[in-house]
N, C-alpha and C positions, 0 to 999 in steps of 0.2 A: 582417455581424453574424450569428452562428450559422450561417454558410454559406448564408444566404438573400440573394437579390438584393433591391434596393429595391422592385421590382415585386411580388415575393412578399410582402414585408412590408406593402405597401399593400393587397393583396388580403386578407391576414389581418386588417388593421385594419378594412376595410370590412365583412367578415363579422362581426367582433366588434361593431361599431356596430349592424348589422342585428339580430343576435341579442339583445344586451343593452340597446341603446338608452340611456335615461337612467340605467340602473342600472350602466353600465360602470365608473364610479369605485369604486362599492361592491364590485363583483365583482373588480376589480383589487386592492383592499385585502385582500379575503378571500384571494385567490390568493397575494398577497405574504406574508400572515401564515402561511398554511398551508405555503408553501414554506420560510419561515424556521424554522418548527417542525420540518419534515422534516429540514432541514440540521442543526439542533441535535441531534435524536435520532440522526441518522447519525453525527455527531461523537462522541456519547456511546458508541455501539456500537463505533466505531473505538478510542476510548480504552480501553474495557473489553478489547478484543482485545489491544491493546498491553500492558496491565497483565498479562494472563494470559501473554502471550508472554515478558515480562520475568521474571515469577515462575518460569516453566518453565525459562528459560535460567539463572537463578540456581540453581535446584534441581539442574539437570544439572551446572553447574560445581561445586557443592558436593559432589555424589556422586562425581565423578571426582577421584582424588588427583592432585596435581601430577606431571607426567610427568618422571621422571629417565631419561635415556637409559641410564645405567649405575648399577645399584644398588651394585655392588661396584667399587671403583676399580681393582682388580688385573686385572679381566677386560679382554681386548682386544675391540674391536668385531669383529663377524663380517666375514669377507672376502666380497666379492661373489661370487656363484656363476658369473657369466659370465667367460670368460677375457679377459685383457687383450688389447687390439688391438696387434699388431705390424705395422708397415707393411712392405710388400714391398720388397726391395732390388733 
């Protein structure tokens, strides 16, 4: 769990009991509520960034006209500038 061995988790648990004693359940509840508020605010910020990104991509797609490779049907496509390969005989 979290990359910690069982021994390390036990040491952290003992330290928590020594530091907080009988207040440990209350401290854990406060930590849990603070963590959930942090996650909600982080999700709100991510959602705002996604909305801005979507609006920007829509604005860019509306600014650029649809690309037609040839405006005039009579024009031939440009020939490539490199010579064609002819294999040796």
